[in-house]
C-alpha positions, 0 to 999 in steps of 0.5 A: 499542268501546263503554262496556260492552265497555271496562268488561267488559274492565277487570273481566276484566283486573283479576280476572286481575291479582288472580288472578296476584298472589295465586297468585304472592305467595309467590314474590315474596319473596326470603327464605323464610318460614313460617306460624305454628304455629297457622295450619299447624294450622288449615289441617290442618282446612280440607278437613274443614271445607269438605267438612262445609260442603258435604255436611251441609246437603245431607244434613240439609236440604231447600229450606232446612229441616231434614228432619222425617222419617226416610224420607229416602234421604239419611240412610240413604245417609250412614249406609251410607257412614260405616259403610263408611268407618269399617269399612275405614279405612286399607285400599285404596279407602276413598273410592271404596267409601264413595261406592259403598256410599252410592249403593247404598243411596240409589238403591234407596230414592230410585228404588224407594220414592220417598224 
């Protein structure tokens, strides 16, 4: 085993240990503990914030710059998906319908008109 292989093996083992310790940290304590109210409240918004951080730049930007034209299929697809979601909120397959309605608008505009 040469020096590079030893280094690689050490990094893999170290990352594995960090993963196990961080995932099992809450099980290592004998007494139960609770997060403060402000932390629990903040974690309720984490999925929305993460989704926004991924989706919004993809819809509003091209190659690191804000889009400058209204002729972008992503804008209309996002509006159609949002309209479907808010129109059917709380009923049945809202997430699947949002994706399908957004793609039903996006594909014809992107493939048909080249937007």
